[in-house]
Each structure stands twice: as C-alpha cells, then as structure tokens.
SEBAVO-603479 format. One record per residue: x, y, z negated of N, C-alpha, C, O in turn; chain. Coordinates in pm, whole numbers, plus 50000, padded with zeros to 5 digits. Layout:
BEGIN
    n_xx    n_yy    n_zz   ca_xx   ca_yy   ca_zz    c_xx    c_yy    c_zz    o_xx    o_yy    o_zz   guza
       X       Y       Z       X       Y       Z       X       Y       Z       X       Y       Z      A
...
END
This chain:
BEGIN
    n_xx    n_yy    n_zz   ca_xx   ca_yy   ca_zz    c_xx    c_yy    c_zz    o_xx    o_yy    o_zz   guza
   42869   39890   29196   42863   40014   29272   42716   40048   29298   42640   39965   29348      A
   42677   40170   29265   42539   40213   29285   42512   40235   29433   42596   40287   29506      A
   42394   40195   29477   42357   40209   29616   42271   40335   29631   42178   40356   29553      A
   42303   40417   29731   42227   40540   29754   42100   40506   29831   42099   40419   29918      A
   41994   40575   29799   41867   40559   29873   41865   40666   29982   41869   40785   29953      A
   41857   40623   30106   41855   40716   30218   41716   40776   30234   41616   40706   30220      A
   41710   40904   30264   41585   40976   30282   41576   41024   30426   41668   41090   30476      A
   41467   40992   30493   41449   41035   30631   41463   41186   30644   41417   41262   30559      A
   41527   41227   30753   41553   41367   30791   41659   41436   30706   41689   41553   30729      A
   41717   41366   30609   41830   41424   30536   41955   41406   30619   41967   41313   30699      A
   42048   41496   30599   42179   41491   30664   42277   41429   30566   42276   41460   30447      A
   42362   41341   30618   42458   41269   30533   42598   41280   30592   42618   41274   30713      A
   42695   41295   30503   42835   41280   30540   42869   41136   30507   42845   41091   30394      A
   42924   41063   30604   42952   40922   30580   43083   40880   30644   43134   40945   30735      A
   43137   40769   30593   43262   40713   30644   43234   40578   30710   43173   40490   30649      A
   43278   40565   30834   43266   40436   30901   43370   40340   30846   43457   40379   30769      A
   43361   40215   30887   43453   40114   30838   43598   40143   30876   43689   40099   30806      A
   43621   40217   30985   43758   40251   31025   43810   40374   30951   43924   40416   30973      A
   43727   40432   30863   43768   40548   30784   43731   40682   30844   43748   40785   30778      A
   43681   40686   30967   43644   40814   31027   43520   40870   30959   43425   40798   30927      A
   43522   41001   30939   43414   41072   30869   43324   41141   30971   43372   41204   31065      A
   43193   41127   30950   43095   41190   31039   42982   41250   30958   42964   41219   30840      A
   42906   41337   31024   42784   41393   30965   42670   41360   31061   42680   41384   31181      A
   42562   41304   31006   42448   41269   31089   42318   41282   31013   42314   41280   30890      A
   42211   41296   31089   42077   41307   31033   42014   41168   31033   41998   41107   31139      A
   41977   41119   30915   41915   40987   30903   41772   40996   30954   41695   41081   30911      A
   41736   40907   31047   41602   40911   31106   41517   40790   31069   41405   40776   31117      A
   41569   40704   30983   41490   40591   30936   41533   40460   30998   41641   40449   31056      A
   41445   40362   30984   41469   40228   31039   41357   40201   31139   41243   40175   31101      A
   41391   40207   31265   41292   40190   31369   41306   40056   31440   41417   40008   31462      A
   41194   39997   31474   41191   39871   31547   41261   39888   31682   41243   39990   31749      A
   41341   39791   31720   41405   39792   31851   41547   39844   31851   41610   39848   31956      A
   41601   39883   31737   41738   39932   31729   41826   39826   31664   41805   39789   31549      A
   41927   39779   31739   42020   39680   31685   42145   39749   31633   42171   39865   31666      A
   42221   39679   31551   42342   39731   31491   42445   39761   31601   42472   39677   31686      A
   42503   39882   31598   42603   39919   31698   42737   39851   31671   42824   39851   31758      A
   42756   39793   31555   42881   39725   31521   42879   39580   31571   42972   39535   31637      A
   42772   39507   31539   42768   39363   31572   42664   39327   31678   42666   39216   31730      A
   42573   39420   31710   42472   39393   31813   42356   39308   31767   42274   39266   31849      A
   42348   39281   31637   42241   39196   31585   42129   39278   31523   42145   39397   31495      A
   42017   39211   31501   41904   39275   31434   41817   39352   31530   41845   39362   31650      A
   41709   39408   31476   41618   39486   31560   41552   39599   31480   41454   39659   31525      A
   41606   39628   31362   41550   39736   31280   41662   39800   31197   41658   39799   31074      A
   41760   39855   31267   41879   39911   31203   41851   40048   31141   41752   40114   31174      A
   41940   40090   31054   41938   40225   30997   41991   40319   31106   42100   40297   31158      A
   41914   40424   31142   41952   40509   31254   41990   40649   31207   41924   40710   31122      A
   42098   40699   31266   42148   40834   31240   42165   40905   31373   42220   40849   31467      A
   42119   41029   31381   42146   41112   31498   42273   41190   31470   42283   41261   31370      A
   42369   41176   31561   42498   41245   31552   42496   41353   31658   42495   41323   31778      A
   42497   41478   31615   42480   41592   31706   42615   41643   31756   42710   41657   31679      A
   42622   41670   31889   42743   41722   31952   42729   41870   31987   42829   41939   32006      A
   42605   41918   31995   42579   42060   32022   42436   42091   31977   42357   42001   31950      A
   42406   42218   31969   42271   42260   31929   42173   42253   32046   42053   42277   32029      A
   42223   42221   32164   42141   42216   32286   42067   42084   32304   42012   42058   32411      A
   42066   42001   32200   41998   41872   32210   42089   41758   32252   42040   41649   32284      A
   42220   41781   32253   42316   41677   32288   42351   41598   32163   42429   41642   32079      A
   42290   41479   32151   42318   41394   32035   42315   41248   32076   42263   41212   32181      A
   42372   41164   31990   42370   41019   32006   42299   40961   31885   42304   41019   31777      A
   42234   40848   31904   42175   40776   31792   42264   40657   31762   42284   40569   31846      A
   42318   40655   31640   42402   40544   31595   42317   40458   31503   42246   40510   31416      A
   42325   40329   31521   42243   40235   31445   42332   40137   31371   42428   40084   31427      A
   42300   40113   31245   42380   40024   31162   42290   39923   31093   42189   39960   31034      A
   42328   39795   31099   42259   39693   31024   42300   39702   30877   42397   39770   30844      A
   42228   39634   30789   42258   39641   30646   42402   39601   30611   42459   39655   30517      A
   42459   39508   30685   42596   39463   30658   42702   39561   30704   42816   39555   30658      A
   42666   39652   30795   42762   39745   30851   42729   39891   30821   42787   39982   30880      A
   42636   39913   30729   42599   40050   30692   42724   40124   30642   42795   40072   30556      A
   42752   40243   30695   42871   40315   30652   42860   40361   30506   42751   40365   30449      A
   42973   40395   30448   42975   40444   30311   42925   40588   30309   42981   40675   30377      A
   42821   40613   30234   42766   40748   30223   42853   40827   30126   42871   40788   30011      A
   42906   40939   30174   42992   41024   30091   42908   41127   30017   42926   41150   29898      A
   42814   41190   30091   42729   41289   30027   42599   41308   30103   42593   41290   30225      A
   42495   41343   30030   42364   41376   30084   42359   41527   30095   42364   41597   29994      A
   42350   41579   30217   42348   41724   30240   42206   41781   30235   42187   41902   30245      A
   42108   41694   30219   41969   41738   30207   41900   41753   30342   41954   41716   30446      A
   41781   41808   30336   41699   41832   30454   41728   41974   30501   41675   42070   30445      A
   41813   41988   30603   41859   42119   30646   41773   42173   30760   41715   42096   30837      A
   41765   42305   30770   41687   42369   30875   41761   42371   31008   41698   42371   31114      A
   41894   42371   31004   41975   42381   31125   42044   42249   31156   42067   42167   31068      A
   42074   42230   31282   42150   42113   31326   42293   42126   31277   42350   42235   31279      A
   42352   42016   31232   42491   42014   31191   42569   41940   31299   42540   41824   31330      A
   42668   42008   31356   42748   41951   31463   42856   41862   31401   42928   41904   31311      A
   42865   41739   31450   42969   41646   31404   43094   41672   31487   43096   41646   31607      A
   43197   41722   31422   43321   41756   31494   43430   41659   31464   43541   41672   31516      A
END
C-alpha cells in the first residue's frame, strides 16, 4: 500500500480507526504533542478540525501507529472547511 506524503497547511479527508470520516487541516509535527489515541510520543502528526469559521477548532494529534487513513488531499484552500 502506497503511503501518502502529508503537506503542511493542506486539508485532508481522512478516516479514523472507528470508520468516522473527518476533514482537517494538517499543521505538521510539532514538539510536545502526544498521540490522542494512545497518549504516547511527543511529536505527533497534528490536524486542526474546524467547527466554525469563528476560530472554533480542535487540534487532533496522531502518532505514526495511529495515523488515520487519508482518503483525499483537498489541497491548500483559502477558506476554512467545517468538519460536520
């Protein structure tokens, strides 16, 4: 299976391990962020999941073992994409 290369500030549609689909903006791998699935590590892959255009978002962090399946790369968009 080919592995996708994540690009900072691109928006991705992805599936979590439970099958739920989300859209988030990849912000890179920053020091101090542990995996939200297992709580381990300190440099997880981070995605901002937006709930509104007013700045209401969550940062979800995934370690390499729990990285969600990337469905599609939506590119570097000018507007916020709300995850519904």
